[in-house]
N, CA, C and O atoms as a Tinker XYZ file with bonds, in Angstrom:
   304  protein
     1  N      0.838000   -1.176000    0.000000    73     2
     2  CA     0.000000    0.000000    0.000000    64     1     3
     3  C      0.881000    1.236000    0.000000    63     2     4     5
     4  O      1.881000    1.283000    0.716000    81     3
     5  N      0.538000    2.198000   -0.763000    73     3     6
     6  CA     1.299000    3.428000   -0.894000    64     5     7
     7  C      0.375000    4.596000   -0.567000    63     6     8     9
     8  O     -0.685000    4.735000   -1.179000    81     7
     9  N      0.763000    5.436000    0.390000    73     7    10
    10  CA    -0.073000    6.560000    0.847000    64     9    11
    11  C     -1.486000    6.060000    1.132000    63    10    12    13
    12  O     -2.462000    6.544000    0.558000    81    11
    13  N     -1.572000    5.086000    2.026000    73    11    14
    14  CA    -2.844000    4.457000    2.299000    64    13    15
    15  C     -2.912000    4.039000    3.767000    63    14    16    17
    16  O     -1.897000    4.007000    4.463000    81    15
    17  N     -4.117000    3.721000    4.221000    73    15    18
    18  CA    -4.321000    3.251000    5.591000    64    17    19
    19  C     -5.497000    2.293000    5.575000    63    18    20    21
    20  O     -6.508000    2.556000    4.923000    81    19
    21  N     -5.370000    1.173000    6.294000    73    19    22
    22  CA    -6.531000    0.295000    6.380000    64    21    23
    23  C     -7.402000    0.705000    7.561000    63    22    24    25
    24  O     -7.010000    1.550000    8.366000    81    23
    25  N     -8.568000    0.112000    7.657000    73    23    26
    26  CA    -9.533000    0.515000    8.679000    64    25    27
    27  C     -9.106000    0.072000   10.076000    63    26    28    29
    28  O     -8.292000   -0.839000   10.227000    81    27
    29  N     -9.660000    0.720000   11.085000    73    27    30
    30  CA    -9.451000    0.385000   12.497000    64    29    31
    31  C    -10.303000   -0.854000   12.750000    63    30    32    33
    32  O    -11.531000   -0.785000   12.691000    81    31
    33  N     -9.662000   -1.987000   13.031000    73    31    34
    34  CA   -10.384000   -3.249000   13.124000    64    33    35
    35  C     -9.673000   -4.228000   14.054000    63    34    36    37
    36  O     -8.558000   -3.974000   14.511000    81    35
    37  N    -10.340000   -5.358000   14.327000    73    35    38
    38  CA    -9.744000   -6.462000   15.087000    64    37    39
    39  C     -9.799000   -7.711000   14.219000    63    38    40    41
    40  O    -10.735000   -7.892000   13.440000    81    39
    41  N     -8.796000   -8.570000   14.355000    73    39    42
    42  CA    -8.781000   -9.842000   13.647000    64    41    43
    43  C     -9.277000  -10.938000   14.590000    63    42    44    45
    44  O     -9.047000  -10.855000   15.797000    81    43
    45  N     -9.951000  -11.962000   14.065000    73    43    46
    46  CA   -10.468000  -13.018000   14.939000    64    45    47
    47  C     -9.387000  -13.950000   15.487000    63    46    48    49
    48  O     -9.599000  -14.607000   16.506000    81    47
    49  N     -8.243000  -14.012000   14.828000    73    47    50
    50  CA    -7.160000  -14.880000   15.275000    64    49    51
    51  C     -5.850000  -14.103000   15.311000    63    50    52    53
    52  O     -5.745000  -13.050000   14.682000    81    51
    53  N     -4.850000  -14.600000   16.033000    73    51    54
    54  CA    -3.550000  -13.926000   16.041000    64    53    55
    55  C     -2.931000  -13.931000   14.647000    63    54    56    57
    56  O     -3.164000  -14.851000   13.863000    81    55
    57  N     -2.153000  -12.917000   14.344000    73    55    58
    58  CA    -1.488000  -12.808000   13.044000    64    57    59
    59  C     -0.001000  -12.554000   13.255000    63    58    60    61
    60  O      0.403000  -11.785000   14.127000    81    59
    61  N      0.785000  -13.208000   12.448000    73    59    62
    62  CA     2.238000  -13.046000   12.439000    64    61    63
    63  C      2.579000  -12.114000   11.286000    63    62    64    65
    64  O      2.120000  -12.331000   10.165000    81    63
    65  N      3.378000  -11.079000   11.542000    73    63    66
    66  CA     3.784000  -10.132000   10.499000    64    65    67
    67  C      5.287000  -10.246000   10.269000    63    66    68    69
    68  O      6.071000  -10.255000   11.218000    81    67
    69  N      5.682000  -10.333000    8.999000    73    67    70
    70  CA     7.093000  -10.336000    8.614000    64    69    71
    71  C      7.271000   -9.227000    7.576000    63    70    72    73
    72  O      6.944000   -9.428000    6.406000    81    71
    73  N      7.784000   -8.059000    7.979000    73    71    74
    74  CA     8.015000   -6.984000    7.023000    64    73    75
    75  C      9.148000   -7.354000    6.054000    63    74    76    77
    76  O     10.228000   -7.758000    6.483000    81    75
    77  N      8.896000   -7.216000    4.767000    73    75    78
    78  CA     9.884000   -7.522000    3.732000    64    77    79
    79  C     10.481000   -6.234000    3.175000    63    78    80    81
    80  O     11.700000   -6.102000    3.066000    81    79
    81  N      9.616000   -5.288000    2.825000    73    79    82
    82  CA    10.039000   -3.969000    2.327000    64    81    83
    83  C      9.265000   -2.941000    3.130000    63    82    84    85
    84  O      8.046000   -3.048000    3.260000    81    83
    85  N      9.953000   -1.950000    3.670000    73    83    86
    86  CA     9.264000   -0.931000    4.460000    64    85    87
    87  C      9.973000    0.411000    4.293000    63    86    88    89
    88  O     10.988000    0.504000    3.602000    81    87
    89  N      9.442000    1.428000    4.919000    73    87    90
    90  CA    10.033000    2.771000    4.886000    64    89    91
    91  C      9.630000    3.486000    6.165000    63    90    92    93
    92  O      8.710000    3.037000    6.849000    81    91
    93  N     10.294000    4.590000    6.510000    73    91    94
    94  CA     9.994000    5.276000    7.779000    64    93    95
    95  C      8.553000    5.770000    7.912000    63    94    96    97
    96  O      8.099000    6.032000    9.026000    81    95
    97  N      7.834000    5.901000    6.813000    73    95    98
    98  CA     6.440000    6.346000    6.875000    64    97    99
    99  C      5.457000    5.208000    7.048000    63    98   100   101
   100  O      4.250000    5.437000    7.132000    81    99
   101  N      5.958000    3.981000    7.102000    73    99   102
   102  CA     5.109000    2.799000    7.261000    64   101   103
   103  C      4.976000    2.493000    8.749000    63   102   104   105
   104  O      5.953000    2.121000    9.398000    81   103
   105  N      3.770000    2.649000    9.290000    73   103   106
   106  CA     3.550000    2.532000   10.731000    64   105   107
   107  C      2.414000    1.569000   11.048000    63   106   108   109
   108  O      1.535000    1.327000   10.221000    81   107
   109  N      2.448000    1.029000   12.250000    73   107   110
   110  CA     1.442000    0.079000   12.718000    64   109   111
   111  C      0.921000    0.591000   14.057000    63   110   112   113
   112  O      1.706000    0.912000   14.950000    81   111
   113  N     -0.383000    0.665000   14.196000    73   111   114
   114  CA    -1.007000    1.141000   15.434000    64   113   115
   115  C     -1.819000   -0.004000   16.027000    63   114   116   117
   116  O     -2.720000   -0.531000   15.374000    81   115
   117  N     -1.503000   -0.393000   17.269000    73   115   118
   118  CA    -2.261000   -1.436000   17.976000    64   117   119
   119  C     -2.669000   -0.869000   19.334000    63   118   120   121
   120  O     -1.828000   -0.453000   20.130000    81   119
   121  N     -3.983000   -0.862000   19.580000    73   119   122
   122  CA    -4.513000   -0.343000   20.851000    64   121   123
   123  C     -3.911000    1.015000   21.203000    63   122   124   125
   124  O     -3.493000    1.243000   22.338000    81   123
   125  N     -3.872000    1.898000   20.237000    73   123   126
   126  CA    -3.389000    3.274000   20.378000    64   125   127
   127  C     -1.880000    3.371000   20.629000    63   126   128   129
   128  O     -1.398000    4.418000   21.063000    81   127
   129  N     -1.138000    2.311000   20.365000    73   127   130
   130  CA     0.326000    2.319000   20.482000    64   129   131
   131  C      0.919000    2.275000   19.074000    63   130   132   133
   132  O      0.669000    1.337000   18.317000    81   131
   133  N      1.698000    3.286000   18.734000    73   131   134
   134  CA     2.288000    3.411000   17.404000    64   133   135
   135  C      3.663000    2.755000   17.375000    63   134   136   137
   136  O      4.471000    2.966000   18.279000    81   135
   137  N      3.933000    1.954000   16.333000    73   135   138
   138  CA     5.238000    1.311000   16.214000    64   137   139
   139  C      5.645000    1.225000   14.749000    63   138   140   141
   140  O      4.814000    1.339000   13.849000    81   139
   141  N      6.914000    1.026000   14.534000    73   139   142
   142  CA     7.498000    0.850000   13.204000    64   141   143
   143  C      8.069000   -0.563000   13.166000    63   142   144   145
   144  O      8.905000   -0.914000   13.999000    81   143
   145  N      7.631000   -1.373000   12.213000    73   143   146
   146  CA     8.109000   -2.746000   12.097000    64   145   147
   147  C      9.275000   -2.780000   11.111000    63   146   148   149
   148  O      9.099000   -2.511000    9.922000    81   147
   149  N     10.451000   -3.109000   11.606000    73   147   150
   150  CA    11.654000   -3.142000   10.773000    64   149   151
   151  C     11.616000   -4.285000    9.773000    63   150   152   153
   152  O     11.118000   -5.368000   10.080000    81   151
   153  N     12.139000   -4.049000    8.578000    73   151   154
   154  CA    12.246000   -5.087000    7.550000    64   153   155
   155  C     13.621000   -5.740000    7.658000    63   154   156   157
   156  O     14.458000   -5.600000    6.767000    81   155
   157  N     13.843000   -6.456000    8.763000    73   155   158
   158  CA    15.129000   -7.125000    8.980000    64   157   159
   159  C     14.920000   -8.626000    9.189000    63   158   160   161
   160  O     15.724000   -9.283000    9.850000    81   159
   161  N     13.838000   -9.162000    8.623000    73   159   162
   162  CA    13.447000  -10.569000    8.740000    64   161   163
   163  C     13.063000  -10.946000   10.178000    63   162   164   165
   164  O     13.094000  -12.119000   10.551000    81   163
   165  N     12.706000   -9.946000   10.969000    73   163   166
   166  CA    12.152000  -10.229000   12.291000    64   165   167
   167  C     10.699000  -10.659000   12.130000    63   166   168   169
   168  O     10.040000  -10.295000   11.156000    81   167
   169  N     10.207000  -11.431000   13.085000    73   167   170
   170  CA     8.818000  -11.850000   13.129000    64   169   171
   171  C      8.141000  -11.047000   14.225000    63   170   172   173
   172  O      8.680000  -10.911000   15.323000    81   171
   173  N      6.961000  -10.515000   13.931000    73   171   174
   174  CA     6.235000   -9.700000   14.901000    64   173   175
   175  C      4.859000  -10.296000   15.160000    63   174   176   177
   176  O      4.173000  -10.716000   14.227000    81   175
   177  N      4.455000  -10.332000   16.427000    73   175   178
   178  CA     3.094000  -10.677000   16.828000    64   177   179
   179  C      2.497000   -9.398000   17.427000    63   178   180   181
   180  O      2.509000   -9.230000   18.646000    81   179
   181  N      1.981000   -8.506000   16.596000    73   179   182
   182  CA     1.578000   -7.184000   17.086000    64   181   183
   183  C      0.254000   -7.124000   17.842000    63   182   184   185
   184  O     -0.207000   -6.026000   18.152000    81   183
   185  N     -0.365000   -8.233000   18.147000    73   183   186
   186  CA    -1.614000   -8.194000   18.921000    64   185   187
   187  C     -2.800000   -7.769000   18.091000    63   186   188   189
   188  O     -3.567000   -6.899000   18.502000    81   187
   189  N     -2.963000   -8.373000   16.921000    73   187   190
   190  CA    -4.015000   -7.958000   16.003000    64   189   191
   191  C     -5.414000   -8.374000   16.426000    63   190   192   193
   192  O     -6.381000   -8.072000   15.725000    81   191
   193  N     -5.547000   -9.068000   17.569000    73   191   194
   194  CA    -6.882000   -9.349000   18.088000    64   193   195
   195  C     -7.438000   -8.131000   18.826000    63   194   196   197
   196  O     -8.629000   -8.069000   19.130000    81   195
   197  N     -6.562000   -7.165000   19.109000    73   195   198
   198  CA    -6.989000   -5.863000   19.618000    64   197   199
   199  C     -7.194000   -4.931000   18.429000    63   198   200   201
   200  O     -6.802000   -5.253000   17.307000    81   199
   201  N     -7.800000   -3.793000   18.673000    73   199   202
   202  CA    -8.012000   -2.843000   17.578000    64   201   203
   203  C     -6.667000   -2.364000   17.039000    63   202   204   205
   204  O     -5.755000   -2.060000   17.808000    81   203
   205  N     -6.549000   -2.298000   15.714000    73   203   206
   206  CA    -5.300000   -1.903000   15.073000    64   205   207
   207  C     -5.552000   -1.395000   13.652000    63   206   208   209
   208  O     -6.626000   -1.584000   13.081000    81   207
   209  N     -4.533000   -0.751000   13.110000    73   207   210
   210  CA    -4.546000   -0.297000   11.716000    64   209   211
   211  C     -3.096000   -0.166000   11.252000    63   210   212   213
   212  O     -2.196000    0.075000   12.057000    81   211
   213  N     -2.887000   -0.322000    9.980000    73   211   214
   214  CA    -1.571000   -0.116000    9.377000    64   213   215
   215  C     -1.682000    1.049000    8.400000    63   214   216   217
   216  O     -2.697000    1.206000    7.722000    81   215
   217  N     -0.639000    1.856000    8.333000    73   215   218
   218  CA    -0.662000    2.979000    7.401000    64   217   219
   219  C      0.708000    3.149000    6.769000    63   218   220   221
   220  O      1.734000    2.816000    7.360000    81   219
   221  N      0.698000    3.673000    5.561000    73   219   222
   222  CA     1.941000    3.969000    4.862000    64   221   223
   223  C      1.888000    5.410000    4.389000    63   222   224   225
   224  O      1.225000    5.723000    3.401000    81   223
   225  N      2.581000    6.274000    5.089000    73   223   226
   226  CA     2.667000    7.671000    4.692000    64   225   227
   227  C      3.951000    7.950000    3.941000    63   226   228   229
   228  O      4.258000    9.105000    3.644000    81   227
   229  N      4.710000    6.901000    3.627000    73   227   230
   230  CA     5.994000    7.057000    2.950000    64   229   231
   231  C      5.862000    7.172000    1.444000    63   230   232   233
   232  O      4.768000    7.092000    0.885000    81   231
   233  N      7.008000    7.362000    0.802000    73   231   234
   234  CA     7.044000    7.527000   -0.649000    64   233   235
   235  C      7.343000    6.225000   -1.379000    63   234   236   237
   236  O      7.393000    6.200000   -2.609000    81   235
   237  N      7.545000    5.132000   -0.625000    73   235   238
   238  CA     7.806000    3.834000   -1.234000    64   237   239
   239  C      6.781000    2.827000   -0.736000    63   238   240   241
   240  O      6.207000    2.982000    0.342000    81   239
   241  N      6.567000    1.815000   -1.526000    73   239   242
   242  CA     5.639000    0.755000   -1.135000    64   241   243
   243  C      6.210000   -0.047000    0.020000    63   242   244   245
   244  O      7.425000   -0.095000    0.214000    81   243
   245  N      5.333000   -0.674000    0.784000    73   243   246
   246  CA     5.778000   -1.594000    1.822000    64   245   247
   247  C      5.120000   -2.945000    1.563000    63   246   248   249
   248  O      4.001000   -3.026000    1.055000    81   247
   249  N      5.839000   -3.997000    1.923000    73   247   250
   250  CA     5.360000   -5.360000    1.713000    64   249   251
   251  C      5.567000   -6.138000    3.007000    63   250   252   253
   252  O      6.671000   -6.170000    3.549000    81   251
   253  N      4.507000   -6.761000    3.494000    73   251   254
   254  CA     4.581000   -7.619000    4.675000    64   253   255
   255  C      4.010000   -8.984000    4.318000    63   254   256   257
   256  O      3.036000   -9.082000    3.572000    81   255
   257  N      4.615000  -10.023000    4.847000    73   255   258
   258  CA     3.985000  -11.337000    4.821000    64   257   259
   259  C      3.150000  -11.408000    6.096000    63   258   260   261
   260  O      3.662000  -11.186000    7.193000    81   259
   261  N      1.869000  -11.716000    5.946000    73   259   262
   262  CA     0.969000  -11.800000    7.092000    64   261   263
   263  C      0.396000  -13.212000    7.128000    63   262   264   265
   264  O     -0.167000  -13.694000    6.145000    81   263
   265  N      0.549000  -13.868000    8.280000    73   263   266
   266  CA     0.092000  -15.246000    8.435000    64   265   267
   267  C     -0.938000  -15.297000    9.563000    63   266   268   269
   268  O     -0.648000  -14.906000   10.693000    81   267
   269  N     -2.142000  -15.780000    9.250000    73   267   270
   270  CA    -3.168000  -15.978000   10.269000    64   269   271
   271  C     -2.889000  -17.308000   10.961000    63   270   272   273
   272  O     -2.765000  -18.342000   10.306000    81   271
   273  N     -2.791000  -17.275000   12.281000    73   271   274
   274  CA    -2.481000  -18.471000   13.058000    64   273   275
   275  C     -3.774000  -19.109000   13.546000    63   274   276   277
   276  O     -4.481000  -18.556000   14.389000    81   275
   277  N     -4.060000  -20.259000   13.011000    73   275   278
   278  CA    -5.290000  -20.967000   13.351000    64   277   279
   279  C     -4.914000  -22.291000   13.985000    63   278   280   281
   280  O     -4.146000  -23.065000   13.415000    81   279
   281  N     -5.443000  -22.544000   15.141000    73   279   282
   282  CA    -5.129000  -23.782000   15.852000    64   281   283
   283  C     -6.333000  -24.150000   16.716000    63   282   284   285
   284  O     -7.120000  -23.282000   17.093000    81   283
   285  N     -6.474000  -25.440000   17.029000    73   283   286
   286  CA    -7.625000  -25.820000   17.850000    64   285   287
   287  C     -7.476000  -25.304000   19.280000    63   286   288   289
   288  O     -6.359000  -25.208000   19.789000    81   287
   289  N     -8.584000  -24.975000   19.926000    73   287   290
   290  CA    -8.502000  -24.513000   21.313000    64   289   291
   291  C     -7.998000  -25.636000   22.226000    63   290   292   293
   292  O     -8.254000  -26.814000   21.977000    81   291
   293  N     -7.291000  -25.260000   23.265000    73   291   294
   294  CA    -6.788000  -26.228000   24.242000    64   293   295
   295  C     -7.950000  -26.627000   25.137000    63   294   296   297
   296  O     -8.633000  -25.772000   25.701000    81   295
   297  N     -8.168000  -27.929000   25.263000    73   295   298
   298  CA    -9.211000  -28.420000   26.150000    64   297   299
   299  C     -8.594000  -29.367000   27.171000    63   298   300   301
   300  O     -7.566000  -29.991000   26.911000    81   299
   301  N     -9.220000  -29.467000   28.316000    73   299   302
   302  CA    -8.660000  -30.369000   29.345000    64   301   303
   303  C     -9.429000  -31.660000   29.437000    63   302   304
   304  O     -9.091000  -32.523000   30.247000    81   303
């Protein structure tokens, strides 16, 4: 996304984010906490089950691999 922002929303399951290409204008907001996800092959669990949005105010595109983590609930 270039000069764009997605809606303020929650995801039903946890999501893993791996930034591949980013820029200083690419930001992630989770529960009113602003952060910058580095594109250094780090894996991030930004808490997407809480309200969040991603925005790119930079002049270059950003690319993230996003993986929805689905697993059966733990039962006793």
